[in-house]
C-alpha positions as CSV (number, residue, x, y, z in Angstrom):
1,M,140.5,-57.8,-54.7
2,K,139.0,-59.5,-57.7
3,A,137.8,-62.2,-55.4
4,I,136.1,-59.7,-53.1
5,A,134.4,-58.0,-56.1
6,I,133.2,-61.4,-57.4
7,L,132.0,-62.2,-53.9
8,I,130.2,-58.9,-53.7
9,I,128.7,-59.5,-57.1
10,I,127.6,-63.0,-56.1
11,L,126.2,-61.6,-52.8
12,V,124.3,-58.9,-54.7
13,L,123.0,-61.5,-57.2
14,A,122.0,-63.8,-54.3
15,I,120.2,-61.0,-52.5
16,S,118.5,-59.9,-55.7
17,F,117.6,-63.6,-56.4
18,I,116.2,-64.0,-52.8
19,S,114.3,-60.7,-53.0
20,T,112.8,-61.7,-56.4
21,N,111.9,-65.1,-55.1
22,K,110.3,-63.5,-52.0
23,E,108.2,-61.3,-54.3
24,Q,107.3,-64.2,-56.5
25,A,106.5,-66.3,-53.4
26,Q,104.4,-63.5,-52.0
27,S,102.6,-63.2,-55.4
28,I,102.0,-66.9,-55.5
29,Q,100.7,-66.9,-51.9
30,D,98.4,-64.0,-52.8
31,K,97.1,-65.8,-55.8
32,L,96.6,-69.0,-53.7
33,E,94.6,-67.0,-51.1
34,Q,92.4,-65.5,-53.9
35,Q,91.8,-68.9,-55.4
36,S,91.0,-70.3,-51.9
37,Q,88.5,-67.5,-51.3
38,K,86.9,-68.1,-54.7
39,L,86.8,-71.8,-53.9
40,D,85.1,-71.1,-50.6
41,E,82.6,-68.9,-52.3
42,T,81.9,-71.5,-54.9
43,I,81.4,-74.2,-52.2
44,K,79.1,-71.9,-50.3
45,Q,77.1,-71.2,-53.5
46,K,76.8,-74.9,-54.2
47,Q,75.7,-75.6,-50.6
48,D,73.1,-72.9,-51.0
49,V,71.9,-74.4,-54.3
50,M,71.8,-77.9,-52.7
51,I,69.7,-76.5,-49.7
52,E,67.4,-74.8,-52.2
53,N,67.1,-78.0,-54.3
54,Q,66.2,-79.9,-51.1
55,K,63.5,-77.4,-50.3
56,L,62.1,-77.7,-53.9
57,L,62.2,-81.5,-53.7
58,K,60.3,-81.4,-50.4
59,E,57.8,-79.0,-52.0
60,L,57.4,-81.3,-55.0
61,E,56.8,-84.2,-52.7
62,N,54.2,-82.2,-50.8
63,N,52.6,-81.1,-54.1
64,G,52.7,-84.7,-55.3
65,Q,50.9,-85.8,-52.2
66,K,48.3,-83.0,-52.7
67,V,47.8,-84.2,-56.3
68,T,47.3,-87.7,-55.0
69,D,44.9,-86.5,-52.4
70,L,42.9,-84.6,-55.0
71,E,42.9,-87.6,-57.3
72,Q,41.5,-89.7,-54.4
73,E,39.0,-87.1,-53.6
74,L,37.8,-86.9,-57.2
75,T,37.7,-90.7,-57.5
76,W,35.5,-90.8,-54.3
77,R,33.2,-88.0,-55.5
78,Q,32.8,-89.0,-59.2
79,P,30.1,-91.6,-58.8
80,Y,28.1,-89.1,-56.7
81,Y,28.7,-86.4,-59.2
82,D,27.5,-88.7,-62.0
83,K,24.3,-89.5,-60.0
84,Y,23.4,-86.2,-58.2
85,G,25.4,-83.4,-59.8
86,E,28.2,-81.3,-58.5
87,Q,26.1,-78.8,-56.4
88,V,24.3,-81.5,-54.5
89,V,27.5,-83.5,-53.8
90,N,29.5,-80.4,-52.8
91,A,26.7,-79.4,-50.4
92,V,26.6,-82.8,-48.7
93,V,30.4,-83.0,-48.5
94,A,30.5,-79.5,-47.1
95,S,28.3,-80.6,-44.1
96,F,29.1,-84.3,-43.8
97,G,32.6,-84.8,-45.3
98,H,33.1,-88.3,-46.8
99,D,30.1,-89.8,-45.1
100,D,28.7,-92.4,-47.5
101,Y,25.9,-93.0,-45.1
102,A,24.8,-89.3,-45.5
103,F,24.5,-90.0,-49.2
104,K,22.4,-93.1,-48.5
105,I,20.0,-91.2,-46.3
106,M,19.8,-88.4,-48.9
107,Q,19.1,-90.9,-51.7
108,C,16.4,-92.6,-49.6
109,E,14.8,-89.4,-48.5
110,S,14.8,-87.3,-51.7
111,G,16.5,-89.3,-54.4
112,G,19.0,-86.4,-54.5
113,N,16.4,-83.9,-55.6
114,P,16.9,-80.6,-53.8
115,E,13.3,-79.6,-54.7
116,A,11.7,-82.7,-53.2
117,T,8.7,-82.2,-51.0
118,N,6.4,-84.6,-49.1
119,L,3.2,-83.9,-47.2
120,N,2.9,-86.1,-44.2
121,T,-0.4,-87.5,-42.7
122,N,0.1,-85.5,-39.5
123,G,0.0,-82.2,-41.5
124,T,3.7,-81.5,-41.5
125,S,5.8,-81.4,-44.6
126,D,9.3,-82.6,-45.5
127,S,11.5,-80.5,-47.8
128,G,14.8,-80.6,-49.8
129,L,17.6,-83.1,-50.0
130,F,17.3,-84.5,-46.5
131,Q,13.5,-83.9,-46.3
132,I,13.7,-81.6,-43.3
133,N,10.4,-81.7,-41.5
134,S,8.5,-78.4,-41.0
135,I,8.4,-79.0,-37.2
136,H,12.0,-77.6,-37.3
137,A,10.8,-74.3,-38.6
138,G,10.9,-72.7,-35.1
139,R,14.5,-73.8,-34.7
140,Y,15.9,-73.2,-38.2
141,D,15.3,-70.6,-40.9
142,M,13.4,-72.6,-43.4
143,S,13.1,-69.8,-46.0
144,N,15.9,-71.3,-48.1
145,I,15.3,-75.0,-47.3
146,F,15.6,-76.0,-51.0
147,D,19.1,-74.7,-51.2
148,P,21.2,-77.9,-51.0
149,Y,23.9,-76.3,-48.8
150,I,21.4,-75.0,-46.3
151,N,19.4,-78.2,-46.3
152,A,22.5,-80.2,-45.7
153,Q,23.6,-77.8,-42.9
154,I,20.3,-78.1,-41.1
155,A,20.4,-81.9,-41.5
156,K,23.8,-82.0,-40.0
157,S,22.7,-79.9,-37.1
158,I,19.7,-82.1,-36.5
159,K,21.8,-85.3,-36.7
160,D,24.4,-83.9,-34.3
161,S,21.8,-82.8,-31.8
162,W,20.2,-86.2,-31.8
163,G,23.6,-88.0,-32.0
164,S,22.4,-90.2,-34.8
165,W,20.3,-90.4,-38.0
166,S,17.3,-91.7,-36.0
167,P,15.0,-88.6,-36.8
168,W,15.0,-89.8,-40.5
169,V,12.7,-92.7,-41.4
170,C,15.3,-93.8,-43.9
171,S,17.8,-94.4,-41.2
172,R,15.8,-97.6,-40.5
173,R,15.7,-98.6,-44.2
174,V,19.3,-98.2,-45.3
């Protein structure tokens, strides 16, 4: 009988041990699952940060290119700014872009003076930066011809309609 009682006690202890171990095992498994979820969340967050950093790097590269483009633009414009002033340069660039030849024509025609006028022997007159001839008065509004932007726009229109600078005497000089 003692042996059976000892066996029952051992069996109860074993069942109790197994039950405790099952609970501990389940607790450990639950903790591992929580840690795995936290790890997955951390990995996802880090991936999101990496994606955002890649976007920011691309934006920085684009901005760096924009800065480089602006520096090149200013480098190109600066000699003209020094010679003619910002308003004249911006007016010519607005109509002709980076056309150095447009600046050469303008320099030859008016010396970069938006108020320049010239009376011709045939009775017509030339006005403004590009010395727009008064014969164009029927085609263009000449009331603001001394405005550098308007003068450059009219010059661009005349040049485009002729397909060249040939209407300007200076086109044969520069």
